[in-house]
C-alpha positions in Angstrom: 160.1 100.4 94.7 156.6 101.7 94.0 157.0 101.3 90.3 158.0 97.7 90.7 154.9 97.0 92.9 152.7 98.6 90.3 154.3 96.7 87.4 154.0 93.4 89.3 150.3 94.1 90.1 149.6 94.9 86.5 151.4 91.8 85.3 149.6 89.6 87.9 146.2 91.0 86.9 146.9 90.7 83.2 148.0 87.1 83.1 146.0 83.9 83.7 147.8 83.3 87.0 145.4 85.6 88.8 142.4 83.7 87.4 143.8 80.4 88.8 143.2 81.7 92.3 139.5 82.0 91.9 137.2 79.2 93.1 134.2 77.7 91.4 131.8 80.0 93.2 133.6 83.0 91.8 133.4 81.5 88.3 129.7 80.9 88.9 129.5 77.1 88.6 125.8 76.6 87.7 125.7 72.9 88.8 127.4 73.2 92.1 125.9 72.7 95.5 127.2 75.9 96.7 125.4 77.9 94.0 122.1 76.2 94.9 122.6 77.0 98.6 123.4 80.6 97.8 120.2 80.9 95.8 118.2 79.5 98.7 119.9 81.9 101.1 119.1 84.9 98.8 115.4 83.9 98.7 115.3 83.4 102.5 116.9 86.8 103.2 114.5 88.5 100.7 111.6 86.9 102.6 112.9 88.1 105.9 113.4 91.6 104.6 110.0 91.8 103.0 108.3 90.4 106.1 110.0 93.1 108.3 109.2 95.9 105.8 105.6 94.7 105.6 105.3 94.8 109.4 106.7 98.3 109.6 104.3 99.4 106.8 101.3 97.8 108.4 102.2 99.4 111.8 102.6 102.8 110.2 99.3 102.4 108.3 97.4 101.3 111.4 99.0 103.9 113.7 98.3 106.6 111.2 94.6 105.6 111.0 94.3 105.6 114.8 95.9 109.1 115.0 93.6 110.4 112.3 90.5 109.1 114.1 91.7 110.5 117.5 92.4 113.8 115.8 89.0 113.9 114.1 87.3 113.0 117.4 89.1 115.8 119.3 88.4 118.4 116.5 84.7 117.5 116.1 83.8 117.6 119.8 81.7 120.6 120.8 83.5 123.3 122.5 82.3 124.6 125.9 81.5 128.3 126.2 
């Protein structure tokens, strides 16, 4: 039974019948509306990701600067004897 399933899978993948089930998006139709919309979606998602990463980086940079100033102020204050 297993051998029949394996043989059937290889025959299906080896023939052109398996390719007939693919849609135009899978083939990469360059002039399709779906392809254009996918390209726009990719750029929008990249913009969102870069904005979030920039915000995290800016927060880390500003927070690190504030901690450094606070640490320098504490370490440079005269000690009471």
